[in-house]
N, C-alpha and C positions, 0 to 999 in steps of 0.2 A: 548750910554745911551738912545737914542731915541727909538731904537728897544726894549731895555729892559723895558723901561717905558710903552710903548704901549702894549707889550705882557704881562707885569705884570698886566696891567688893564684887559686884557683878562682873566687872572687867577682869578682876583677879581670877575669877572662876572660868569665865567664858574664853578669855584669851590667854591669861597666864597659865592656867591648867589645861584648858581644852585645846589650845593651839601649841603649847610649848613644853608641857610636862612629859610628853612621850619622848621628845628629843633628849630630855635630861635623864630619863629612866631606861632608854633603849639599851645602853651597854650592859646593864644588869639584867634586863629582860632576855637578852640574847643568850644568856647562860642556860636558860630553861626553855626557851622557845626558839624554833628554827627560823629566825628572821634573816633572810639573805639580803645582799646588797640590792638585788632587784626589788625585793619587797620594800626596802627603804626608799628607793627611787620612785616606786609607784606611789607610796604614801606621800612623798613630797609633791608629786605632780597632781594627784587626785585631791589632796587637801587644798591646794591653790585653786583648782578648778571649782571645788565645792564652795570655797569662800567667795569666789566671783559669782557663782550661781546664786548663793544666798543673798549677796548684795544686789544682784540684778532683780531677783524676785521681790526683795523689799522695795526697791525703787519703783517697780511696776505695779505691785499689788498690796504693799504694806498698808496703805491708807484705807484699804477696804477691810482688812483683817482686825484692826484694832491693836494699837501698840502696847497697851497694858496687858492684853491677853498674850501677845507675842513675847513680851518680856518674861512673863511667868512660864509660858510654855517652853521657851528656850532654856530657862533656868532649870526646869524639871527634866527636860531631855538631857541637858549637859550633866546634871547630877547623876541621873540613871546610867548614862554611858560611862562616866568616870568610875562608878561602882562596878559596872559590867567588865571594864577593862582589867580589873584585878583578877577576874576569873577566866578570861579568854585565853586559849592556847593555840587556836587555829589562826595562822597569819591572815587569811582572807577575811575572817570576821573582825580581826583587829583593824585591818584596812578600812572596812565598812564603818566601824565605829568612829574612827578618826576622821573619816570623810564627813560623817554626820555632825561631828563636833565642830568642824571648820565652818560648815554652812550655818550652824546654830550661832556661832560666834559673830558672824557677819550680821545676821538678823538681829541679834541682841544689841549690838552697838547702834544700828540704825534706829531701833525702837527707843533706845535711851535718848538719842538725839532729839527725837520728836517730843518725848515727854518733857525733857528739860527745856526745850525751846518753847513749849506751851506754858510751863508753870514758873520758870525762873524769869526774874525781871531782866530787862535789857542790860542794866548796869552790872549784873552778876552772871550773865549767861556764859560768856567766854571763859571766865574763871572757873565756873562750875564744871563746864564740859572739859576744860583742860585738866582739872584735877581728876575727873573721872577717867579720862583716857590714859592718865599716868598709872592707873591701877594695873595696867599690863606690866609695868616695870616692877611693881610690888609683887606681882605673880612670879616674875623672874627670880626675885629674892627668896620668895617662899619655896620655889622649886629647889633652889640651892640648899635651903635648910632641910628640906625633905631628904635630899641626897646625903647630906652630912650627918643628920641626926636620926632619921627614922629608918631609912633603907638599910644601913649597916646592922642595926639591931633587930629590926622586925621584918625585913624583906621588902622587895619592890611592890608586892601586892598591897601592903599597908599604905604605901604612898598614894596609890590610886584611891583607896578607901577613905583616907583622910581628906583627900581632895573632894570626893563625892559628898562626904559628911559636911564639909564647909559649904558646898554647893546647896545642900538642903537648908542649912542655916541661913544662908544669904537669900534663898528663895522665900523663906518665911518672913524675914525682915522686909523684903521687897513687897510682898503681898500686903503686909501691914501698912507700909508707907503708901502704896498705891490706893488703898482704901481711904487714907486720910486725904490724899491729893484729889480723889474723886469728889470729895465733899467741898473742895475749894474751887473757886472760880479760876479760870485761866487768866493769865496776865493779859493786859490790853494788847490786842494784835497778835496774841500767840495761840489763839484757839485753833482747833483742827479744821480750818476752812481753807478755801482757795488752794485745793490740791491742783497740781498741774495735770491735765488730761494726758493719758499715756500717749495719745496720738501727737501731742505737742511737746512731749518731754525732750526728744532729740533736738527739735527746733529751739527749745529754750536753752539747752546746753550749748548749742552752736551759736546762737544769736544774741545772748545776753551776757554782758561783761562779767557779772559776778559768778554766774554758773560756769561759764567757760573758763575763767581764771581758776576757780576752785578745782575743776577737773584737770586743768593743765598742771597746777601745783601738785596734785596727787600723782599724776603721771611722772613728773620729775622726781618726786620723793621716792616712788617705787623704783624708778630707773637707777637712782643713786644708792639707796639704802640696801636693797635686796642683794645686788652683786657685792657691795661692800661687806655685808655680813657673811654671805655664802663663801667668799673667796679669801677672807682676811687671814685665817690661820694657814691656808695654803700659801699665801703670799709671804707671810712671815717665815714659814718653813723654807720657801725658795731662797730667801735672803740669808738663811742660816741663823736666824734669830731664835732664842729659846722659846719653847712652847709656853712657858709661864707668862711671857709678854702678852700672848693672846688672852690668857686667863685674866690677867690684870686689866687688860683693855675692856673685856666684857663686864668685869666687875665695875669698872668706871662707868660704863654705859648704864648699868642697872641703877647704881647709886645716884647718878645724875638724873636719870629719868624719874626717880622717886620724888625728888624735890622740885624738879623743873616744872611740873604741871602746876603746882601751887604758886610758885613765884611768877612764872610767865603768864599764868592766868590772871593774877592780880594786876600785872602790868597791862594786860589786854583790857581789863575792866576800867582801869584808871586812865590810861593814855590811848586806848583804842586798839583793836585787834591788828590793824595794819602795822603799827609799831612793833607789836609783839612778834608778828610774822617776820618782820625785817630782822629783829634781833636773833631769833632762833635760826633763820636761814643764813644770816651772816656768820653766826657762830659755827654752824655746820660747814660752811664753805671755807672759813679760815682754818678749821681743824683739818679738813682734807687737803688743802693747799700745803699746810705745814707737813702733813704726813707724806705727801709725794716727794717733798724735798729731802726729808730724813725720816724714814719709817721707824728706825730704831729709837730715835729720840722723841718723836712726836706721836707715837701710837696712842698713848694715853690721852693726848690732846684731841686726836680724832675721835676717840671713844667719848670724851666729854662733849664734843660737838654733836655727835650722833645722839647721845642721850638727851641733850638739851633740845634738839629739834624733833626727833621722831615721836616721842611719846606725847608731849603736849600739843603737837601740831594738829592732830585730829580734832581736839576739842576747840582750839582757837579758831581753826578754819570753819568748823560747824557753827561756832558763835558768830563769826563774820558773815557767813551765808544767812544765818538766822536774823540778822539785822535788816535784811532786805526782802525776806520771804516769810510766809507763814510757817508754822511748825511742821505741817504736813509736807509742804513743798521742800522745806529744808531736809526732811527725812528722805524724800525722793532724790534730791540732788546728792545727798551724802551717799546714798546707795550707788549712784552712778560714779561718784568719786572713788569709791572702793573698787569698782570695776576698772577704772582707768589706772588706779594704783597697781592692781594686779597685772594689767597689760604692760605698764612701764617696767615692773619687776621682771616680767617674762622677757621683754625685749632686752633689758639690761643684762640679764643672765645669758641670753643667747649671744649677744655681742661680746660679752666677756669670754665665753667659751670659744668663739671664733677667733678673737684676738690672741687668746692663749695658744690656740692651735697654730695660728699663722706666724706668730712671733717667737713662740717658745718660752715666753715669760709673761708675767702679769703686770709689768711696769706700765705698759700702755693702757691697760685696763683701768688702773687707778688714776692715771692722767686724764682719761676720758671722764671718769666719775668726778674728779675735782673740777673739770671744766663745766660739767652739767650742774654741779653745786653752785658755781659762780652764776650761771644762768638763773638758778632758783633764787639766789640772793638778789640779783638784779630785778627779778620779777617782784620780790618783796619790796624793794626800793621804789619801784614804779607804783605799786599799790599805795605805799605810804605817801608818796608825793602827790598822787592823784587824790587821795583822801576819800571819805565816804561819798558815794554817789549812787542814789537809787536808780535802778533800771526802769525805763519807761514801760508802762503797760505790762508789768509782771505781777504775779500774785504775791504782793508784798505783805510783810507783817503788818 
């Protein structure tokens, strides 16, 4: 639990603050900084590209750089940039800092996956990674506290500074823990061996069931969750529903995500990650199906399903991949999974924009997302019914 708690705090800093604090503070920042809508659109596009670039870099070269060094380096860079953002007034410099934060977040998560896969026992791996990945939901909650308690009294600059201070504290705790782990032997089968050669990485993704399914799952998760979150408030406004409903929905997402990682992670450890994936994908699909039937009545149900699935999914899936591959190969595949997630999110948002322009409403958009979530649930059912099956001739754990 110590490793899960400290790496979970890393997720709070790298993803909760590094990826999402700007979106929370931007209304206050625009009062003193000339951030236009074009700047915000550029930030959205570049941070997504930077996240994909960081994930791809990790998948191709992370095993050569050392995950412990990468974890500490990304922690230091993130903390420094969070402090720096409290002083920046030039929009272009803010865009550059946020772009670096996004790339750092992707590298941080992949490095954590490798370290946990190497040192956590197979019976604890999925639960540990699921708890860690839910740290992003805790970051959501802390962002809300900063807005409610810190910013009104001390200004938005203090919000960035407190985030940077927490980043330094977490980096110190991480450094101390990594020193302890370095003196401990890796778990059987979890050592940093059997990396997939870069020349064979694409063939592994396309030709082996576990790697292919992991990437397909991440693609479908990106395709459904990113348009859902980006267009939700617009859709509720189109239906004439109160803006507070969107706020309550996102509160439900965050609160559900905070506890979902621990509960679904325990389920994965006790009953297998395949069952845990089926439960969270099924919950997400049911929530979206109810939402498209009656958005006003079931918006909170959709938010519950979103939080249940999105935050722990990363850890459970990485634990599932780690049952069949070495820690280094798991990190490489997780990097490519993040790339496919980004591609799915990009395609989903482009399709949503096209359907909105063609039909004049977002009804068809959420119908498509609900249909894709059913496909995701069916894929989880197939994996559960197929059960564990090691891939032949792969760098297994």
